[in-house]
N, C-alpha and C positions, 0 to 999 in steps of 0.2 A: 729873289723869289724864293717862297718856302716849298714845302714838299707838295707834290701834286698826285692826283689819283685819277684814273680813267673810270668813267661811270656811264653805263648803258642807258639809253632813252627808250622807255616803254610806252606804247601806245602813240596816238596822233600821227602826223605826217612823218615824223623822224623816228618812228619806230624801228629799233635796232641799230641805230647810230650810237657812237660812243664819243662822249666830250671828256676832254681833260680839264680838271678844275684844281684850283689852289686850296689847301687846307688851311683853316685857320690856326690859332695858337692852341686850340684843344684838339687839333688833329681831326677836324671835322670839315666837310665840305659845305658849300653854301646851301641854305635851306631850299632855295628855287633855282631854276635854270631857265632863261628865257631863249628859247630857240627861234632864230630869225628864219621867216620864210622867204620863197623866192621874190617876194615883193618887199623884202626888207622888214622893218619894223611894223608896218601895216599887216603884215601876215604872220606876226610872232606868235607862238604858242608858249604856254607856262607849263613847266614841268616841276614837280614837287619831290623833295628827297624822301626816300623810304629806305629804312634797313632792312636787309634780306635776312629773314628768320634762319637761324641755325648756321650762319656762315661768318660769325665773328663781326668784324667791322667792315661788311661789304655793303654797298648801296647801290640803288637805282634811282633814275628820275622817272616818276610816273606821270604821264599827260594829264593835265587838269583842265584845259580849255585854251581858247583863244585869249590873247592879251589885250584885244580891243573889242 
């Protein structure tokens, strides 16, 4: 397993939660995160990676909508 980073989820039902993701060979996290809802995949939400201005290589995942 490679390096990991913790990233906050912003918006949606998972607002404020933190996920741990693996970094790729360029030290970047995945571009999207699919957060499973209480009903599993049927309630999944899509979060998209954004860099945080003025904080170097810090990121957040911002809510973009339902996956279904």
